[in-house]
PASEBA-1860 file (N, C-alpha, C; in nm, 3 decimals):
! residues 213
1> MQNKLLKY> 6.338/9.243/11.662/6.420/9.279/11.544/6.345/9.247/11.413 ~ 6.284/9.126/11.414/6.211/9.087/11.294/6.092/9.179/11.269 ~ 6.027/9.224/11.381/5.913/9.315/11.367/5.956/9.447/11.304 ~ 6.073/9.497/11.342/6.124/9.623/11.285/6.152/9.608/11.136 ~ 6.216/9.493/11.101/6.246/9.471/10.960/6.117/9.462/10.878 ~ 6.016/9.394/10.936/5.889/9.383/10.866/5.824/9.519/10.849 ~ 5.835/9.601/10.954/5.778/9.737/10.948/5.844/9.820/10.840 ~ 5.979/9.815/10.835/6.052/9.891/10.734/6.019/9.841/10.592
9> FLILLVAL> 6.004/9.708/10.580/5.973/9.649/10.450/5.836/9.696/10.400 ~ 5.740/9.700/10.492/5.605/9.747/10.454/5.606/9.894/10.415 ~ 5.685/9.973/10.491/5.696/10.117/10.458/5.757/10.134/10.318 ~ 5.858/10.051/10.287/5.923/10.058/10.156/5.825/10.021/10.044 ~ 5.744/9.916/10.069/5.645/9.876/9.969/5.544/9.986/9.944 ~ 5.497/10.050/10.052/5.400/10.159/10.038/5.461/10.276/9.959 ~ 5.587/10.307/9.989/5.655/10.417/9.920/5.670/10.387/9.771 ~ 5.709/10.262/9.742/5.724/10.224/9.601/5.590/10.229/9.527
17> ALVGGYFF> 5.483/10.187/9.597/5.350/10.191/9.537/5.308/10.334/9.508 ~ 5.337/10.425/9.601/5.302/10.566/9.582/5.379/10.627/9.465 ~ 5.509/10.599/9.459/5.591/10.652/9.351/5.545/10.595/9.217 ~ 5.522/10.461/9.215/5.475/10.398/9.092/5.340/10.452/9.048 ~ 5.250/10.474/9.142/5.119/10.529/9.112/5.128/10.669/9.053 ~ 5.222/10.748/9.107/5.240/10.885/9.059/5.282/10.887/8.913 ~ 5.384/10.804/8.881/5.432/10.803/8.742/5.329/10.740/8.648 ~ 5.255/10.641/8.698/5.147/10.581/8.618/5.043/10.687/8.583
25> YRYFTKKI> 5.006/10.767/8.681/4.907/10.873/8.661/4.957/10.977/8.561 ~ 5.084/11.020/8.578/5.141/11.122/8.489/5.146/11.071/8.345 ~ 5.182/10.942/8.330/5.197/10.886/8.195/5.063/10.882/8.123 ~ 4.960/10.830/8.187/4.831/10.811/8.122/4.751/10.939/8.111 ~ 4.773/11.035/8.200/4.701/11.162/8.183/4.759/11.241/8.067 ~ 4.883/11.211/8.026/4.939/11.274/7.906/4.889/11.204/7.780 ~ 4.871/11.072/7.788/4.831/10.995/7.671/4.684/11.015/7.634 ~ 4.598/11.020/7.734/4.454/11.022/7.709/4.408/11.142/7.627
33> PHETQTQQ> 4.453/11.266/7.657/4.409/11.379/7.574/4.447/11.363/7.428 ~ 4.568/11.308/7.404/4.614/11.290/7.267/4.523/11.191/7.194 ~ 4.490/11.079/7.262/4.405/10.980/7.199/4.266/11.035/7.175 ~ 4.215/11.112/7.271/4.083/11.172/7.256/4.082/11.270/7.139 ~ 4.189/11.348/7.128/4.199/11.444/7.020/4.200/11.373/6.885 ~ 4.273/11.259/6.878/4.277/11.182/6.753/4.139/11.132/6.716 ~ 4.064/11.084/6.816/3.931/11.031/6.790/3.836/11.140/6.745 ~ 3.862/11.265/6.785/3.772/11.374/6.754/3.798/11.437/6.618
41> ITDETAGW> 3.908/11.396/6.553/3.936/11.449/6.419/3.829/11.402/6.322 ~ 3.760/11.494/6.260/3.650/11.457/6.170/3.703/11.415/6.033 ~ 3.631/11.328/5.971/3.664/11.283/5.836/3.641/11.398/5.739 ~ 3.748/11.442/5.675/3.738/11.557/5.586/3.646/11.530/5.466 ~ 3.624/11.405/5.437/3.540/11.371/5.322/3.395/11.341/5.364 ~ 3.363/11.360/5.492/3.231/11.321/5.543/3.118/11.395/5.471 ~ 3.138/11.522/5.438/3.033/11.600/5.374/3.038/11.600/5.223 ~ 3.127/11.519/5.165/3.142/11.517/5.020/3.028/11.440/4.952
49> KTYTNAEY> 3.010/11.468/4.825/2.913/11.394/4.745/2.971/11.257/4.709 ~ 2.882/11.164/4.675/2.925/11.030/4.634/2.884/11.004/4.489 ~ 2.982/10.965/4.409/2.955/10.924/4.271/2.956/10.772/4.266 ~ 2.855/10.713/4.204/2.847/10.568/4.189/2.834/10.533/4.041 ~ 2.921/10.445/3.996/2.916/10.398/3.858/2.862/10.256/3.859 ~ 2.732/10.241/3.824/2.667/10.111/3.829/2.720/10.017/3.721 ~ 2.760/10.074/3.607/2.805/9.991/3.495/2.936/9.919/3.527 ~ 3.030/9.994/3.582/3.162/9.935/3.611/3.177/9.895/3.758
57> GFKFKYPD> 3.079/9.930/3.841/3.077/9.884/3.979/3.179/9.948/4.070 ~ 3.183/10.080/4.074/3.271/10.147/4.169/3.208/10.278/4.214 ~ 3.262/10.333/4.321/3.215/10.462/4.371/3.331/10.536/4.435 ~ 3.316/10.668/4.447/3.412/10.751/4.518/3.343/10.879/4.563 ~ 3.410/10.953/4.648/3.353/11.078/4.699/3.431/11.196/4.643 ~ 3.364/11.310/4.634/3.429/11.430/4.582/3.363/11.554/4.643 ~ 3.436/11.665/4.656/3.380/11.786/4.719/3.292/11.866/4.623 ~ 3.214/11.956/4.682/3.118/12.037/4.605/3.183/12.129/4.502
65> NLTLEQKS> 3.309/12.169/4.526/3.369/12.267/4.435/3.423/12.204/4.306 ~ 3.407/12.072/4.292/3.447/12.004/4.169/3.323/11.972/4.085 ~ 3.336/11.989/3.954/3.227/11.959/3.862/3.243/11.817/3.808 ~ 3.140/11.737/3.825/3.142/11.599/3.776/3.080/11.591/3.638 ~ 3.150/11.527/3.546/3.097/11.500/3.413/3.123/11.354/3.379 ~ 3.047/11.301/3.286/3.064/11.162/3.246/3.067/11.151/3.096 ~ 3.164/11.074/3.045/3.179/11.055/2.901/3.220/10.911/2.877 ~ 3.151/10.845/2.785/3.179/10.704/2.754/3.173/10.616/2.878
73> GMPSLTHK> 3.083/10.649/2.969/3.063/10.569/3.088/3.161/10.592/3.200 ~ 3.257/10.683/3.180/3.358/10.710/3.282/3.353/10.855/3.328 ~ 3.383/10.881/3.456/3.369/11.016/3.511/3.496/11.100/3.503 ~ 3.474/11.230/3.514/3.585/11.324/3.530/3.544/11.427/3.634 ~ 3.643/11.483/3.702/3.620/11.588/3.801/3.704/11.709/3.761 ~ 3.643/11.827/3.763/3.712/11.947/3.715/3.687/12.065/3.807 ~ 3.791/12.145/3.824/3.777/12.275/3.889/3.846/12.378/3.800 ~ 3.777/12.489/3.774/3.838/12.594/3.693/3.795/12.730/3.745
81> VFYPHPDP> 3.879/12.829/3.718/3.848/12.966/3.759/3.847/13.054/3.635 ~ 3.754/13.147/3.634/3.745/13.240/3.521/3.856/13.343/3.531 ~ 3.943/13.341/3.430/4.055/13.436/3.428/4.108/13.443/3.284 ~ 4.056/13.534/3.202/4.105/13.546/3.065/4.255/13.574/3.061 ~ 4.327/13.496/2.981/4.472/13.512/2.973/4.522/13.440/2.847 ~ 4.642/13.471/2.801/4.696/13.403/2.683/4.714/13.253/2.710 ~ 4.681/13.172/2.613/4.698/13.027/2.627/4.848/12.995/2.626 ~ 4.902/12.945/2.738/5.047/12.920/2.744/5.092/12.805/2.655
89> CNWKDGAP> 4.997/12.726/2.606/5.033/12.613/2.521/5.000/12.636/2.374 ~ 4.955/12.757/2.344/4.932/12.793/2.205/5.055/12.873/2.159 ~ 5.154/12.801/2.105/5.280/12.867/2.070/5.272/12.943/1.938 ~ 5.161/12.924/1.866/5.147/12.992/1.737/5.113/13.140/1.755 ~ 5.005/13.168/1.828/4.967/13.308/1.844/4.925/13.345/1.987 ~ 4.929/13.246/2.079/4.894/13.274/2.217/4.754/13.329/2.234 ~ 4.661/13.278/2.153/4.523/13.326/2.160/4.470/13.313/2.303 ~ 4.390/13.408/2.348/4.343/13.407/2.486/4.243/13.294/2.514
97> IDNIIDFQ> 4.243/13.248/2.636/4.143/13.152/2.683/4.078/13.212/2.808 ~ 3.957/13.167/2.838/3.880/13.230/2.945/3.909/13.176/3.084 ~ 3.953/13.050/3.093/3.964/12.986/3.224/4.100/12.923/3.248 ~ 4.131/12.907/3.375/4.243/12.824/3.416/4.186/12.697/3.476 ~ 4.215/12.584/3.414/4.173/12.456/3.472/4.284/12.413/3.567 ~ 4.260/12.435/3.696/4.365/12.410/3.794/4.356/12.273/3.858 ~ 4.248/12.200/3.827/4.236/12.062/3.875/4.143/11.986/3.782 ~ 4.190/11.875/3.732/4.104/11.788/3.653/4.159/11.646/3.654
105> IIISIINK> 4.070/11.551/3.679/4.110/11.411/3.668/4.005/11.338/3.585 ~ 4.053/11.259/3.491/3.968/11.179/3.404/3.996/11.033/3.439 ~ 3.894/10.964/3.486/3.910/10.832/3.546/3.869/10.721/3.450 ~ 3.947/10.614/3.450/3.909/10.494/3.374/3.961/10.370/3.446 ~ 3.903/10.256/3.414/3.943/10.128/3.472/3.990/10.036/3.360 ~ 4.105/9.971/3.380/4.156/9.873/3.285/4.154/9.736/3.352 ~ 4.097/9.639/3.287/4.087/9.504/3.343/4.215/9.425/3.317 ~ 4.324/9.477/3.371/4.455/9.412/3.363/4.532/9.442/3.491
113> DINSAIAS> 4.632/9.361/3.520/4.719/9.397/3.632/4.798/9.521/3.594 ~ 4.850/9.590/3.693/4.911/9.722/3.669/5.029/9.716/3.573 ~ 5.111/9.613/3.581/5.227/9.605/3.492/5.185/9.585/3.347 ~ 5.084/9.500/3.326/5.035/9.477/3.190/4.965/9.602/3.136 ~ 4.895/9.672/3.226/4.821/9.792/3.184/4.915/9.901/3.134 ~ 5.021/9.927/3.209/5.112/10.034/3.169/5.199/9.991/3.051 ~ 5.226/9.860/3.040/5.305/9.810/2.927/5.230/9.825/2.796 ~ 5.096/9.823/2.803/5.014/9.835/2.682/4.988/9.980/2.644
121> DEGAQGAN> 5.036/10.075/2.724/5.017/10.218/2.697/5.134/10.268/2.613 ~ 5.108/10.299/2.487/5.214/10.345/2.398/5.278/10.474/2.448 ~ 5.199/10.561/2.511/5.254/10.686/2.561/5.357/10.669/2.669 ~ 5.351/10.555/2.740/5.445/10.531/2.848/5.579/10.477/2.800 ~ 5.583/10.432/2.675/5.707/10.375/2.621/5.815/10.483/2.611 ~ 5.924/10.462/2.679/6.035/10.558/2.678/6.016/10.675/2.773 ~ 5.902/10.681/2.843/5.877/10.791/2.936/5.949/10.767/3.068 ~ 5.968/10.874/3.142/6.028/10.865/3.275/5.917/10.823/3.374
129> IEKINIGG> 5.914/10.696/3.410/5.808/10.642/3.495/5.858/10.637/3.640 ~ 5.781/10.695/3.730/5.818/10.695/3.871/5.715/10.621/3.956 ~ 5.763/10.560/4.062/5.674/10.490/4.154/5.606/10.592/4.245 ~ 5.478/10.567/4.274/5.401/10.661/4.356/5.310/10.585/4.451 ~ 5.257/10.656/4.550/5.150/10.606/4.634/5.052/10.721/4.652 ~ 4.930/10.703/4.605/4.828/10.807/4.614/4.704/10.749/4.682 ~ 4.661/10.813/4.788/4.542/10.767/4.857/4.554/10.626/4.910 ~ 4.676/10.582/4.939/4.699/10.448/4.990/4.718/10.342/4.883
137> LDGFKYML> 4.715/10.383/4.755/4.733/10.289/4.645/4.870/10.306/4.582 ~ 4.939/10.195/4.562/5.070/10.198/4.496/5.052/10.198/4.344 ~ 5.149/10.259/4.276/5.138/10.261/4.130/5.252/10.335/4.064 ~ 5.223/10.386/3.944/5.323/10.455/3.863/5.266/10.585/3.807 ~ 5.357/10.676/3.774/5.317/10.804/3.715/5.416/10.839/3.605 ~ 5.365/10.897/3.497/5.454/10.952/3.396/5.389/11.074/3.333 ~ 5.470/11.160/3.274/5.421/11.281/3.210/5.437/11.268/3.059 ~ 5.333/11.310/2.988/5.336/11.308/2.842/5.308/11.449/2.792
145> GVEYCGYN> 5.406/11.510/2.727/5.388/11.645/2.678/5.521/11.714/2.654 ~ 5.511/11.841/2.618/5.630/11.921/2.590/5.620/12.053/2.666 ~ 5.727/12.091/2.733/5.734/12.218/2.805/5.613/12.237/2.898 ~ 5.583/12.134/2.973/5.472/12.136/3.071/5.336/12.163/3.007 ~ 5.326/12.132/2.880/5.196/12.132/2.813/5.164/11.986/2.781 ~ 5.069/11.930/2.851/5.040/11.789/2.833/4.964/11.733/2.952 ~ 4.990/11.606/2.983/4.914/11.538/3.086/5.005/11.456/3.177 ~ 4.961/11.441/3.300/5.017/11.342/3.390/4.925/11.220/3.388
153> FYYLSILP> 4.985/11.102/3.382/4.909/10.978/3.385/4.946/10.900/3.510 ~ 4.844/10.854/3.579/4.863/10.776/3.702/4.803/10.637/3.683 ~ 4.883/10.535/3.711/4.835/10.397/3.709/4.841/10.345/3.852 ~ 4.725/10.308/3.907/4.716/10.266/4.047/4.655/10.127/4.056 ~ 4.720/10.042/4.132/4.673/9.904/4.147/4.561/9.898/4.250 ~ 4.443/9.853/4.208/4.330/9.845/4.301/4.288/9.701/4.329 ~ 4.304/9.613/4.231/4.282/9.470/4.247/4.384/9.398/4.158 ~ 4.409/9.269/4.184/4.510/9.199/4.102/4.490/9.212/3.952
161> QKTLVIKS> 4.364/9.216/3.906/4.338/9.227/3.762/4.261/9.353/3.726 ~ 4.273/9.457/3.808/4.208/9.585/3.778/4.303/9.699/3.812 ~ 4.316/9.792/3.720/4.405/9.907/3.738/4.325/10.035/3.718 ~ 4.340/10.124/3.813/4.277/10.256/3.804/4.371/10.350/3.730 ~ 4.322/10.411/3.623/4.403/10.502/3.542/4.344/10.642/3.552 ~ 4.431/10.739/3.580/4.388/10.878/3.592/4.470/10.964/3.498 ~ 4.400/11.040/3.415/4.463/11.134/3.324/4.436/11.275/3.377 ~ 4.541/11.352/3.396/4.526/11.484/3.456/4.610/11.587/3.382
169> PIVTEISP> 4.548/11.691/3.327/4.625/11.792/3.253/4.720/11.869/3.344 ~ 4.835/11.899/3.292/4.933/11.980/3.367/4.884/12.125/3.368 ~ 4.892/12.188/3.482/4.851/12.329/3.493/4.973/12.413/3.455 ~ 4.983/12.442/3.327/5.103/12.510/3.273/5.121/12.648/3.336 ~ 5.011/12.715/3.366/5.019/12.852/3.420/5.098/12.860/3.550 ~ 5.098/12.752/3.629/5.171/12.755/3.757/5.279/12.646/3.761 ~ 5.328/12.611/3.644/5.433/12.510/3.634/5.571/12.577/3.636 ~ 5.678/12.499/3.651/5.814/12.556/3.655/5.856/12.631/3.529
177> ITAKEEVE> 5.789/12.605/3.416/5.830/12.672/3.292/5.779/12.816/3.286 ~ 5.682/12.850/3.369/5.624/12.984/3.370/5.705/13.076/3.460 ~ 5.724/13.199/3.417/5.803/13.296/3.495/5.745/13.310/3.636 ~ 5.835/13.326/3.733/5.796/13.330/3.873/5.692/13.438/3.901 ~ 5.711/13.557/3.842/5.615/13.665/3.868/5.477/13.634/3.810 ~ 5.476/13.558/3.700/5.348/13.518/3.641/5.278/13.414/3.730 ~ 5.357/13.319/3.780/5.301/13.218/3.870/5.241/13.285/3.994 ~ 5.315/13.379/4.051/5.265/13.449/4.170/5.136/13.523/4.141
185> KYLKIPSI> 5.124/13.577/4.022/5.002/13.647/3.982/4.885/13.550/3.975 ~ 4.908/13.435/3.913/4.802/13.336/3.901/4.759/13.283/4.038 ~ 4.856/13.263/4.126/4.824/13.206/4.257/4.747/13.302/4.347 ~ 4.742/13.427/4.309/4.664/13.526/4.386/4.517/13.530/4.343 ~ 4.484/13.456/4.238/4.345/13.453/4.192/4.260/13.384/4.298 ~ 4.150/13.446/4.339/4.065/13.385/4.441/4.016/13.245/4.400 ~ 4.021/13.153/4.493/3.972/13.015/4.481/4.058/12.925/4.392 ~ 4.171/12.975/4.342/4.255/12.887/4.259/4.316/12.778/4.347
193> INNTEAGN> 4.333/12.660/4.289/4.392/12.546/4.358/4.538/12.536/4.318 ~ 4.630/12.547/4.413/4.771/12.537/4.379/4.812/12.390/4.368 ~ 4.935/12.366/4.329/4.980/12.230/4.302/4.976/12.140/4.426 ~ 5.015/12.197/4.540/5.012/12.118/4.664/4.869/12.080/4.701 ~ 4.780/12.177/4.692/4.638/12.151/4.722/4.579/12.049/4.625 ~ 4.619/12.059/4.499/4.568/11.966/4.398/4.615/11.823/4.428 ~ 4.741/11.810/4.470/4.793/11.678/4.506/4.719/11.618/4.626 ~ 4.694/11.701/4.726/4.621/11.655/4.844/4.478/11.616/4.809
201> LLSKVIST> 4.416/11.696/4.723/4.278/11.669/4.682/4.269/11.537/4.605 ~ 4.363/11.517/4.514/4.366/11.392/4.438/4.378/11.272/4.532 ~ 4.468/11.284/4.629/4.490/11.175/4.725/4.364/11.145/4.805 ~ 4.294/11.249/4.847/4.172/11.229/4.927/4.061/11.165/4.844 ~ 4.046/11.210/4.720/3.944/11.150/4.633/3.975/11.001/4.611 ~ 4.100/10.969/4.578/4.139/10.831/4.551/4.123/10.745/4.676 ~ 4.145/10.802/4.793/4.134/10.724/4.918/3.991/10.677/4.943 ~ 3.893/10.740/4.877/3.752/10.702/4.897/3.704/10.602/4.790
209> FKFTK> 3.790/10.568/4.694/3.751/10.481/4.584/3.724/10.339/4.635 ~ 3.609/10.285/4.596/3.571/10.150/4.638/3.494/10.081/4.525 ~ 3.511/9.950/4.514/3.430/9.872/4.421/3.300/9.834/4.490 ~ 3.192/9.835/4.414/3.061/9.803/4.469/3.011/9.666/4.427 ~ 3.084/9.602/4.337/3.046/9.466/4.298/3.167/9.388/4.251
END
């Protein structure tokens, strides 16, 4: 009798091991491809150029389609498309301009904590300030201008006593104040950067920002 019970017990153990092995196999064969796929995702910024500022000790990466310029020791990145059209912010006579600047960021560093930095900005006084996270950095954003003619300002905390400040002109041509049919016309221009793409691009550039000293 005991031999039969032992036999049945061993059969049960083998059956449980087989069932457990089956589900173990199914679970991990589903997981592995996903993990492999994640590992194979290439860094979108891998082929980008690197800008290094030796004076202020920082660097970041940017793509080839942006033009880098430097003024007063600080960099700016710009993308524009040639498209003669009336200046939407020239309310006097709407004189034509040759280009649409659909992406531009002007970068500076303030040696203050983020709250002190934005408190010392007169343009931010009375403005609608919103909390943001760009490229993994927490901070604040506000708009300065009239009828979508002006700038967005971003204050991002990078170190306890250092704040990254970005000034970026509003693209009035594709803003909410512009008639829908006009916006659609502008967005059909080859190589133009729309607002969503501009936001993603800004985030990717900021995510590569690092201090070098």
